[in-house]
MDAnalysis code that builds the backbone (N, CA, C; Angstrom):
import MDAnalysis as mda
import numpy as np

u = mda.Universe.empty(582, n_residues=194, atom_resindex=np.repeat(np.arange(194), 3), trajectory=True)
u.add_TopologyAttr("name", ["N", "CA", "C"] * 194)
u.add_TopologyAttr("resid", np.arange(1, 195))
u.add_TopologyAttr("resname", ["MET", "LYS", "LEU", "SER", "SER", "HIS", "ALA", "PHE", "GLN", "TRP", "LEU", "MET", "GLU", "HIS", "SER", "GLU", "VAL", "GLN", "GLU", "SER", "LEU", "GLU", "MET", "GLU", "GLN", "GLU", "PHE", "LYS", "LEU", "VAL", "ILE", "PHE", "ILE", "CYS", "THR", "GLY", "ASN", "TYR", "TYR", "ARG", "SER", "ARG", "LEU", "SER", "GLU", "GLU", "LEU", "PHE", "ASN", "TYR", "TYR", "VAL", "GLN", "GLN", "THR", "ASP", "LEU", "THR", "TRP", "GLU", "ALA", "THR", "SER", "ARG", "GLY", "MET", "VAL", "ASP", "SER", "GLY", "GLY", "LEU", "THR", "GLY", "ILE", "SER", "PRO", "PHE", "ALA", "PHE", "GLU", "PHE", "LEU", "GLU", "ARG", "ARG", "GLY", "LEU", "SER", "PRO", "HIS", "VAL", "ASP", "PRO", "THR", "ARG", "ASN", "PRO", "THR", "PRO", "ILE", "ARG", "VAL", "SER", "ASP", "LEU", "GLU", "ASP", "ALA", "SER", "LEU", "ILE", "VAL", "ALA", "LEU", "ASN", "ARG", "ASP", "GLU", "HIS", "GLU", "PRO", "MET", "LEU", "ARG", "GLU", "ARG", "PHE", "GLY", "GLN", "ILE", "PRO", "LYS", "ILE", "LEU", "GLU", "GLN", "LYS", "ASN", "ARG", "LEU", "ARG", "TYR", "TRP", "ASN", "VAL", "CYS", "ASP", "VAL", "PRO", "GLY", "GLU", "GLN", "ASN", "SER", "PHE", "SER", "ARG", "PHE", "PHE", "GLY", "SER", "ARG", "ASP", "THR", "ARG", "PRO", "THR", "GLN", "SER", "PRO", "GLU", "SER", "GLY", "THR", "GLU", "HIS", "ILE", "ASP", "PHE", "ALA", "ILE", "ARG", "ALA", "LEU", "VAL", "ASN", "GLU", "LEU", "GLU", "ALA", "SER", "LYS", "PRO"])
u.atoms.positions = np.array([
    [-47.381, 12.532, -15.619],
    [-47.147, 13.794, -14.942],
    [-46.043, 14.545, -15.678],
    [-46.318, 15.782, -15.978],
    [-45.377, 16.605, -16.710],
    [-44.630, 17.501, -15.732],
    [-43.281, 17.557, -15.880],
    [-42.468, 18.416, -15.013],
    [-42.402, 19.828, -15.581],
    [-42.453, 20.811, -14.694],
    [-42.251, 22.191, -15.143],
    [-40.783, 22.341, -15.508],
    [-40.473, 23.360, -16.281],
    [-39.073, 23.568, -16.668],
    [-38.199, 23.831, -15.444],
    [-38.760, 24.505, -14.436],
    [-38.019, 24.766, -13.200],
    [-37.707, 23.450, -12.463],
    [-38.720, 22.582, -12.354],
    [-38.537, 21.296, -11.682],
    [-37.556, 20.418, -12.458],
    [-37.664, 20.466, -13.807],
    [-36.748, 19.685, -14.634],
    [-35.310, 20.166, -14.434],
    [-35.120, 21.491, -14.414],
    [-33.794, 22.070, -14.203],
    [-33.236, 21.649, -12.844],
    [-34.067, 21.713, -11.794],
    [-33.627, 21.317, -10.460],
    [-33.218, 19.850, -10.432],
    [-34.005, 19.005, -11.088],
    [-33.731, 17.582, -11.140],
    [-32.394, 17.323, -11.837],
    [-32.148, 18.036, -12.924],
    [-30.892, 17.869, -13.658],
    [-29.700, 18.304, -12.796],
    [-29.842, 19.448, -12.117],
    [-28.762, 19.919, -11.250],
    [-28.525, 18.941, -10.104],
    [-29.614, 18.455, -9.523],
    [-29.501, 17.525, -8.411],
    [-28.832, 16.219, -8.840],
    [-29.157, 15.720, -10.027],
    [-28.563, 14.460, -10.484],
    [-27.073, 14.641, -10.757],
    [-26.660, 15.838, -11.234],
    [-25.236, 16.091, -11.431],
    [-24.506, 16.118, -10.096],
    [-25.120, 16.728, -9.095],
    [-24.523, 16.756, -7.767],
    [-24.411, 15.341, -7.224],
    [-25.480, 14.566, -7.396],
    [-25.474, 13.181, -6.924],
    [-24.381, 12.385, -7.623],
    [-24.250, 12.593, -8.938],
    [-23.212, 11.892, -9.700],
    [-21.836, 12.267, -9.181],
    [-21.639, 13.556, -8.892],
    [-20.369, 14.029, -8.356],
    [-20.080, 13.408, -6.992],
    [-21.111, 13.333, -6.140],
    [-20.931, 12.713, -4.824],
    [-20.591, 11.234, -4.957],
    [-21.235, 10.557, -5.898],
    [-20.943, 9.141, -6.101],
    [-19.517, 8.938, -6.580],
    [-19.023, 9.841, -7.435],
    [-17.649, 9.736, -7.909],
    [-16.672, 9.900, -6.751],
    [-16.976, 10.819, -5.812],
    [-16.110, 11.020, -4.661],
    [-16.080, 9.795, -3.764],
    [-17.145, 8.988, -3.789],
    [-17.227, 7.810, -2.948],
    [-16.469, 6.617, -3.522],
    [-15.966, 6.717, -4.748],
    [-15.222, 5.617, -5.342],
    [-14.005, 5.291, -4.491],
    [-13.672, 4.030, -4.457],
    [-12.520, 3.613, -3.681],
    [-11.236, 4.131, -4.292],
    [-10.339, 4.533, -3.432],
    [-8.998, 4.935, -3.839],
    [-8.061, 3.828, -3.396],
    [-7.013, 3.633, -4.168],
    [-6.104, 2.522, -3.943],
    [-4.730, 3.015, -3.507],
    [-4.228, 2.441, -2.423],
    [-2.841, 2.662, -2.025],
    [-2.108, 1.342, -2.221],
    [-0.924, 1.427, -2.815],
    [-0.090, 0.246, -3.019],
    [1.173, 0.407, -2.187],
    [1.438, -0.582, -1.356],
    [2.663, -0.619, -0.562],
    [3.669, -1.496, -1.293],
    [4.911, -0.994, -1.393],
    [5.956, -1.699, -2.131],
    [7.133, -1.972, -1.206],
    [7.618, -3.213, -1.242],
    [8.908, -3.532, -0.626],
    [9.689, -4.378, -1.630],
    [10.760, -4.963, -1.207],
    [11.598, -5.688, -2.157],
    [10.912, -6.935, -2.688],
    [10.429, -7.808, -1.783],
    [9.893, -9.081, -2.242],
    [8.406, -9.276, -2.052],
    [7.695, -8.307, -1.455],
    [6.259, -8.415, -1.176],
    [5.961, -9.615, -0.285],
    [6.811, -9.758, 0.730],
    [6.704, -10.904, 1.616],
    [6.491, -10.486, 3.068],
    [7.156, -9.410, 3.475],
    [7.089, -8.982, 4.872],
    [6.521, -7.573, 5.014],
    [7.312, -6.557, 4.671],
    [6.936, -5.172, 4.965],
    [5.689, -4.711, 4.230],
    [5.643, -4.901, 2.908],
    [4.490, -4.404, 2.152],
    [3.234, -5.213, 2.448],
    [3.375, -6.519, 2.665],
    [2.197, -7.339, 2.995],
    [1.627, -6.948, 4.348],
    [2.500, -6.729, 5.333],
    [2.031, -6.299, 6.650],
    [1.350, -4.939, 6.540],
    [1.932, -4.039, 5.772],
    [1.343, -2.709, 5.572],
    [-0.041, -2.812, 4.964],
    [-0.178, -3.645, 3.947],
    [-1.476, -3.838, 3.288],
    [-2.529, -4.330, 4.280],
    [-2.189, -5.362, 5.026],
    [-3.155, -5.954, 5.961],
    [-3.550, -4.961, 7.051],
    [-2.571, -4.244, 7.607],
    [-2.876, -3.272, 8.659],
    [-3.702, -2.107, 8.124],
    [-3.337, -1.597, 6.950],
    [-4.082, -0.482, 6.374],
    [-5.541, -0.875, 6.171],
    [-5.768, -2.023, 5.555],
    [-7.148, -2.446, 5.285],
    [-7.925, -2.653, 6.579],
    [-7.271, -3.101, 7.623],
    [-7.948, -3.264, 8.914],
    [-8.309, -1.904, 9.516],
    [-7.325, -0.995, 9.588],
    [-7.578, 0.303, 10.220],
    [-8.557, 1.158, 9.426],
    [-8.504, 1.078, 8.106],
    [-9.388, 1.916, 7.292],
    [-10.843, 1.460, 7.408],
    [-11.070, 0.176, 7.726],
    [-12.434, -0.316, 7.933],
    [-13.097, 0.349, 9.138],
    [-12.292, 0.882, 10.035],
    [-12.822, 1.516, 11.231],
    [-13.083, 3.003, 11.026],
    [-12.966, 3.446, 9.783],
    [-13.210, 4.846, 9.436],
    [-14.287, 4.892, 8.354],
    [-14.586, 6.088, 7.878],
    [-15.494, 6.193, 6.739],
    [-14.722, 6.525, 5.458],
    [-13.422, 6.252, 5.463],
    [-12.600, 6.478, 4.274],
    [-12.945, 5.454, 3.199],
    [-12.811, 5.873, 1.952],
    [-13.078, 4.976, 0.825],
    [-11.763, 4.572, 0.165],
    [-10.848, 4.096, 0.968],
    [-9.543, 3.650, 0.511],
    [-9.420, 2.151, 0.748],
    [-8.600, 1.518, -0.069],
    [-8.208, 0.135, 0.163],
    [-6.748, -0.010, -0.255],
    [-6.116, -1.068, 0.247],
    [-4.688, -1.262, -0.019],
    [-4.437, -2.607, -0.677],
    [-3.354, -2.631, -1.426],
    [-2.768, -3.864, -1.914],
    [-1.257, -3.699, -1.776],
    [-0.487, -4.694, -2.171],
    [0.962, -4.590, -2.044],
    [1.648, -5.328, -3.180],
    [2.867, -4.911, -3.447],
    [3.672, -5.501, -4.514],
    [5.139, -5.519, -4.084],
    [5.933, -6.289, -4.842],
    [7.371, -6.360, -4.607],
    [8.142, -5.844, -5.805],
    [9.358, -5.410, -5.558],
    [10.200, -4.893, -6.640],
    [10.868, -6.008, -7.435],
    [11.083, -7.154, -6.810],
    [11.749, -8.261, -7.498],
    [10.904, -9.520, -7.335],
    [11.165, -10.497, -8.158],
    [10.546, -11.799, -7.975],
    [10.953, -12.289, -6.590],
    [10.053, -12.919, -5.896],
    [10.285, -13.264, -4.489],
    [11.322, -14.352, -4.273],
    [11.864, -14.912, -5.324],
    [12.913, -15.901, -5.162],
    [12.448, -17.174, -4.480],
    [11.229, -17.575, -4.737],
    [10.724, -18.817, -4.176],
    [9.984, -18.681, -2.862],
    [9.947, -17.479, -2.302],
    [9.176, -17.290, -1.069],
    [7.692, -17.405, -1.382],
    [6.961, -18.019, -0.478],
    [5.522, -18.175, -0.684],
    [4.768, -17.640, 0.518],
    [3.522, -17.248, 0.290],
    [2.673, -16.783, 1.380],
    [3.109, -15.439, 1.929],
    [3.062, -15.333, 3.241],
    [3.400, -14.101, 3.950],
    [4.478, -14.424, 4.979],
    [5.315, -13.480, 5.269],
    [6.398, -13.677, 6.237],
    [5.847, -14.124, 7.587],
    [6.518, -15.073, 8.229],
    [6.095, -15.465, 9.573],
    [6.113, -14.293, 10.552],
    [7.041, -13.356, 10.370],
    [7.103, -12.182, 11.248],
    [5.827, -11.353, 11.120],
    [5.398, -11.137, 9.879],
    [4.169, -10.365, 9.646],
    [2.958, -11.123, 10.168],
    [2.898, -12.417, 9.864],
    [1.738, -13.205, 10.280],
    [1.634, -13.278, 11.803],
    [2.770, -13.477, 12.484],
    [2.758, -13.539, 13.952],
    [2.307, -12.213, 14.555],
    [2.746, -11.096, 13.972],
    [2.324, -9.788, 14.462],
    [0.808, -9.632, 14.305],
    [0.287, -10.005, 13.147],
    [-1.153, -9.926, 12.899],
    [-1.916, -10.878, 13.817],
    [-1.337, -12.024, 14.077],
    [-1.968, -12.995, 14.968],
    [-2.064, -12.453, 16.396],
    [-0.987, -11.824, 16.868],
    [-1.003, -11.221, 18.212],
    [-2.062, -10.135, 18.319],
    [-2.340, -9.450, 17.220],
    [-3.354, -8.387, 17.198],
    [-4.753, -8.918, 16.927],
    [-4.868, -10.228, 16.716],
    [-6.173, -10.817, 16.432],
    [-6.636, -10.611, 15.004],
    [-5.718, -10.303, 14.102],
    [-6.083, -9.989, 12.723],
    [-5.793, -11.121, 11.745],
    [-5.177, -12.189, 12.202],
    [-4.780, -13.258, 11.279],
    [-5.952, -13.911, 10.547],
    [-7.165, -13.984, 11.122],
    [-8.259, -14.584, 10.357],
    [-8.596, -13.820, 9.071],
    [-8.209, -12.555, 8.983],
    [-8.501, -11.739, 7.801],
    [-7.440, -11.895, 6.709],
    [-6.354, -12.609, 7.004],
    [-5.217, -12.699, 6.100],
    [-5.291, -13.991, 5.288],
    [-4.978, -13.881, 4.005],
    [-4.864, -15.069, 3.168],
    [-3.389, -15.470, 3.142],
    [-2.979, -16.417, 3.993],
    [-1.564, -16.780, 4.063],
    [-1.076, -17.532, 2.822],
    [-1.989, -17.924, 1.938],
    [-1.580, -18.639, 0.728],
    [-1.333, -17.697, -0.447],
    [-1.667, -16.422, -0.285],
    [-1.427, -15.470, -1.386],
    [0.068, -15.225, -1.496],
    [0.612, -15.523, -2.642],
    [2.050, -15.400, -2.831],
    [2.457, -13.981, -3.217],
    [3.725, -13.641, -2.978],
    [4.226, -12.317, -3.363],
    [4.004, -12.040, -4.847],
    [3.728, -10.772, -5.141],
    [3.422, -10.345, -6.511],
    [4.352, -9.205, -6.900],
    [5.059, -9.338, -8.030],
    [5.915, -8.230, -8.487],
    [5.084, -7.081, -9.047],
    [5.611, -5.881, -8.940],
    [4.905, -4.688, -9.406],
    [4.980, -4.560, -10.926],
    [3.914, -3.998, -11.495],
    [3.830, -3.739, -12.935],
    [3.507, -2.259, -13.156],
    [3.676, -1.798, -14.363],
    [3.348, -0.408, -14.707],
    [1.870, -0.143, -14.424],
    [1.004, -1.098, -14.727],
    [-0.428, -0.894, -14.509],
    [-0.743, -0.646, -13.037],
    [0.059, -1.215, -12.123],
    [-0.138, -0.951, -10.695],
    [0.116, 0.528, -10.395],
    [1.154, 1.086, -10.993],
    [1.464, 2.505, -10.788],
    [0.341, 3.382, -11.329],
    [-0.233, 2.981, -12.450],
    [-1.323, 3.741, -13.060],
    [-2.586, 3.687, -12.207],
    [-2.858, 2.527, -11.607],
    [-4.100, 2.330, -10.855],
    [-4.094, 2.984, -9.482],
    [-2.928, 3.212, -8.925],
    [-2.825, 3.667, -7.540],
    [-3.052, 5.169, -7.395],
    [-3.811, 5.520, -6.367],
    [-3.942, 6.930, -5.983],
    [-2.729, 7.348, -5.163],
    [-2.153, 6.379, -4.439],
    [-0.974, 6.619, -3.608],
    [-0.121, 5.368, -3.619],
    [1.189, 5.564, -3.735],
    [2.156, 4.469, -3.689],
    [3.110, 4.766, -2.550],
    [3.328, 3.782, -1.689],
    [4.263, 3.947, -0.580],
    [5.343, 2.871, -0.715],
    [6.571, 3.313, -0.991],
    [7.711, 2.400, -1.009],
    [8.287, 2.398, 0.408],
    [8.505, 1.223, 0.957],
    [8.802, 1.105, 2.388],
    [10.187, 1.589, 2.790],
    [11.145, 1.738, 1.833],
    [12.467, 2.229, 2.199],
    [13.090, 2.972, 1.023],
    [13.276, 4.281, 1.195],
    [13.792, 5.110, 0.096],
    [15.136, 4.623, -0.415],
    [16.104, 4.405, 0.484],
    [17.453, 4.016, 0.039],
    [17.431, 2.726, -0.771],
    [16.574, 1.833, -0.396],
    [16.495, 0.534, -1.041],
    [15.641, 0.560, -2.311],
    [14.497, 1.217, -2.249],
    [13.515, 1.078, -3.332],
    [13.541, 2.184, -4.384],
    [14.022, 3.361, -4.041],
    [14.072, 4.421, -5.047],
    [14.946, 4.023, -6.240],
    [16.167, 3.490, -6.012],
    [16.963, 3.075, -7.181],
    [16.294, 1.943, -7.977],
    [15.638, 1.028, -7.300],
    [14.955, -0.067, -7.993],
    [13.810, 0.462, -8.855],
    [13.030, 1.387, -8.298],
    [11.926, 1.976, -9.057],
    [12.444, 2.734, -10.272],
    [13.519, 3.506, -10.065],
    [14.102, 4.278, -11.166],
    [14.621, 3.351, -12.264],
    [15.313, 2.289, -11.855],
    [15.864, 1.352, -12.839],
    [14.758, 0.664, -13.632],
    [13.697, 0.322, -12.963],
    [12.622, -0.428, -13.606],
    [11.661, 0.448, -14.401],
    [11.388, 1.669, -13.892],
    [10.342, 2.492, -14.505],
    [10.828, 3.855, -14.998],
    [12.128, 4.073, -15.037],
    [12.672, 5.322, -15.566],
    [12.236, 6.544, -14.769],
    [11.660, 7.540, -15.462],
    [11.259, 8.801, -14.841],
    [9.881, 8.749, -14.183],
    [9.148, 7.674, -14.375],
    [7.784, 7.588, -13.822],
    [7.765, 7.818, -12.307],
    [8.646, 7.172, -11.529],
    [8.609, 7.409, -10.074],
    [8.852, 8.875, -9.694],
    [9.753, 9.520, -10.393],
    [10.035, 10.934, -10.099],
    [8.790, 11.790, -10.347],
    [8.103, 11.536, -11.446],
    [6.881, 12.277, -11.772],
    [5.798, 11.994, -10.740],
    [5.647, 10.723, -10.352],
    [4.647, 10.364, -9.345],
    [4.943, 11.045, -8.009],
    [6.225, 11.123, -7.646],
    [6.580, 11.789, -6.390],
    [6.279, 13.282, -6.461],
    [6.559, 13.905, -7.593],
    [6.260, 15.329, -7.765],
    [4.765, 15.599, -7.668],
    [3.956, 14.635, -8.084],
    [2.493, 14.783, -8.041],
    [1.917, 14.293, -6.715],
    [2.780, 14.025, -5.735],
    [2.371, 13.540, -4.406],
    [1.618, 12.215, -4.465],
    [1.925, 11.402, -5.449],
    [1.315, 10.074, -5.546],
    [2.286, 8.976, -5.136],
    [3.532, 9.336, -4.881],
    [4.539, 8.381, -4.426],
    [5.270, 8.989, -3.247],
    [5.393, 8.194, -2.196],
    [6.182, 8.631, -1.045],
    [7.018, 7.458, -0.569],
    [8.060, 7.807, 0.166],
    [8.978, 6.796, 0.683],
    [8.988, 6.848, 2.204],
    [9.009, 5.667, 2.807],
    [9.222, 5.550, 4.245],
    [10.622, 5.007, 4.459],
    [10.994, 4.804, 5.687],
    [12.329, 4.291, 5.990],
    [12.267, 3.094, 6.926],
    [11.494, 2.092, 6.514],
    [11.389, 0.846, 7.269],
    [12.369, -0.142, 6.645],
    [13.287, -0.641, 7.453],
    [14.285, -1.593, 6.954],
    [13.753, -3.015, 7.022],
    [14.339, -3.875, 6.209],
    [13.975, -5.284, 6.199],
    [14.600, -5.977, 7.413],
    [14.167, -7.193, 7.672],
    [14.723, -7.969, 8.787],
    [16.065, -8.562, 8.384],
    [16.956, -8.774, 9.347],
    [18.249, -9.378, 9.019],
    [18.129, -10.882, 8.822],
    [19.122, -11.445, 8.164],
    [19.250, -12.894, 8.126],
    [18.546, -13.581, 7.003],
    [18.313, -14.854, 7.226],
    [17.847, -15.761, 6.203],
    [16.489, -15.390, 5.616],
    [15.599, -14.818, 6.420],
    [14.262, -14.503, 5.932],
    [14.259, -13.314, 4.969],
    [15.387, -12.642, 4.854],
    [15.464, -11.460, 4.014],
    [15.321, -11.836, 2.540],
    [14.275, -11.368, 1.895],
    [13.992, -11.735, 0.508],
    [15.074, -11.237, -0.451],
    [15.688, -10.118, -0.138],
    [16.721, -9.555, -1.000],
    [17.907, -10.509, -1.091],
    [18.390, -10.970, 0.081],
    [19.551, -11.854, 0.071],
    [19.196, -13.216, -0.516],
    [17.972, -13.694, -0.287],
    [17.547, -14.966, -0.892],
    [17.540, -14.853, -2.408],
    [17.007, -13.750, -2.896],
    [16.888, -13.573, -4.341],
    [18.253, -13.534, -5.010],
    [19.167, -12.785, -4.444],
    [20.474, -12.619, -5.064],
    [21.499, -13.635, -4.580],
    [21.129, -14.441, -3.598],
    [22.024, -15.483, -3.112],
    [23.328, -14.951, -2.568],
    [23.268, -13.807, -1.917],
    [24.481, -13.204, -1.392],
    [24.241, -12.701, 0.020],
    [25.333, -12.290, 0.644],
    [25.231, -11.702, 1.969],
    [24.670, -10.292, 1.823],
    [23.724, -9.974, 2.632],
    [23.056, -8.680, 2.546],
    [23.769, -7.672, 3.444],
    [24.125, -6.533, 2.890],
    [24.820, -5.515, 3.671],
    [23.947, -4.286, 3.907],
    [22.675, -4.371, 3.549],
    [21.783, -3.236, 3.761],
    [21.473, -3.067, 5.234],
    [21.059, -1.849, 5.635],
    [20.590, -1.678, 7.016],
    [19.363, -2.560, 7.247],
    [19.277, -3.121, 8.435],
    [18.141, -3.968, 8.790],
    [17.612, -3.538, 10.153],
    [16.452, -4.046, 10.503],
    [15.929, -3.839, 11.840],
    [15.223, -5.107, 12.286],
    [15.182, -5.305, 13.581],
    [14.603, -6.526, 14.124],
    [13.127, -6.620, 13.750],
    [12.588, -7.843, 13.710],
    [11.159, -7.991, 13.404],
    [10.275, -7.220, 14.392],
    [10.647, -7.195, 15.660],
    [9.849, -6.458, 16.652],
    [9.817, -4.971, 16.327],
    [10.970, -4.429, 16.014],
    [11.064, -3.008, 15.676],
    [10.366, -2.714, 14.344],
    [10.592, -3.569, 13.358],
    [10.009, -3.344, 12.037],
    [8.496, -3.392, 12.038],
    [7.925, -4.387, 12.729],
    [6.470, -4.500, 12.747],
    [5.834, -3.326, 13.479],
    [6.436, -2.905, 14.584],
    [5.918, -1.742, 15.316],
    [6.055, -0.471, 14.488],
    [7.167, -0.337, 13.782],
    [7.415, 0.822, 12.916],
    [6.338, 0.891, 11.827],
    [6.057, -0.246, 11.196],
    [5.035, -0.285, 10.148],
    [3.661, 0.048, 10.732],
    [3.337, -0.543, 11.867],
    [2.042, -0.292, 12.497],
    [1.861, 1.200, 12.793],
    [2.890, 1.830, 13.351],
    [2.832, 3.265, 13.660],
    [2.647, 4.085, 12.376],
    [3.422, 3.749, 11.333],
    [3.347, 4.502, 10.069],
    [1.977, 4.346, 9.403],
    [1.411, 3.160, 9.476],
    [0.088, 2.931, 8.879],
    [-0.974, 3.731, 9.629],
    [-0.927, 3.714, 10.947],
    [-1.891, 4.494, 11.731],
    [-1.781, 5.978, 11.387],
    [-0.544, 6.458, 11.260],
    [-0.334, 7.866, 10.916],
    [-0.887, 8.179, 9.529],
    [-0.704, 7.270, 8.575],
    [-1.227, 7.480, 7.229],
    [-2.754, 7.528, 7.236],
    [-3.389, 6.618, 7.940],
    [-4.848, 6.611, 8.009],
    [-5.346, 7.908, 8.649],
    [-4.683, 8.355, 9.712],
    [-5.051, 9.633, 10.346],
    [-4.886, 10.803, 9.381],
    [-3.800, 10.785, 8.614],
    [-3.562, 11.842, 7.621],
    [-4.669, 11.862, 6.562],
    [-5.053, 10.696, 6.083],
    [-6.101, 10.616, 5.062],
    [-7.443, 11.079, 5.629],
    [-7.707, 10.752, 6.886],
    [-8.942, 11.223, 7.520],
    [-8.942, 12.735, 7.655],
    [-7.808, 13.289, 8.062],
    [-7.709, 14.748, 8.266],
    [-7.822, 15.512, 6.956],
    [-7.391, 14.902, 5.849],
    [-7.428, 15.604, 4.557],
    [-8.726, 15.377, 3.801],
    [-9.613, 14.578, 4.377],
    [-10.892, 14.315, 3.718],
    [-11.734, 15.587, 3.678],
    [-12.316, 15.913, 2.505],
    [-13.093, 17.162, 2.411],
    [-14.344, 17.128, 3.275],
])
């Protein structure tokens, strides 16, 4: 069967539109960053991936830490208990260890969320120079203000072996704060969808 030039032209235009639609359907990646990738960023990742499954968004999340976790393994008990109370713990891999951030992570991400500006902006600047500033100007990096938990479980103080003087918040407050921020982010992404 031979196509007329009109039919061939329509087919070509239609396939370009289809290709464009398929490109829009590609998954976009958000990376959550905290100090050790043990509590805040891991909880953010798990909650984001859960909430986004309930939408038609084509986003997925992962998480990273700014420093080596200092021997911490798995996921924070505070994060895991919160997920367990919500019935989400079966979806979590508690054996996945904290992962430090690399330049390639910044390149791969459509959006980067650092969980605390005061804490993570200087770390990002020290590690990656002007890249974080450029990413923020391009709306690909944003900062939240979720503090780490006080005491022994704090990855920052474990890593540096010192007393931590940073602002902290209780696990109850921190987990609720993260949950609220993640829900707001998912709503924002839904509202901005074309």
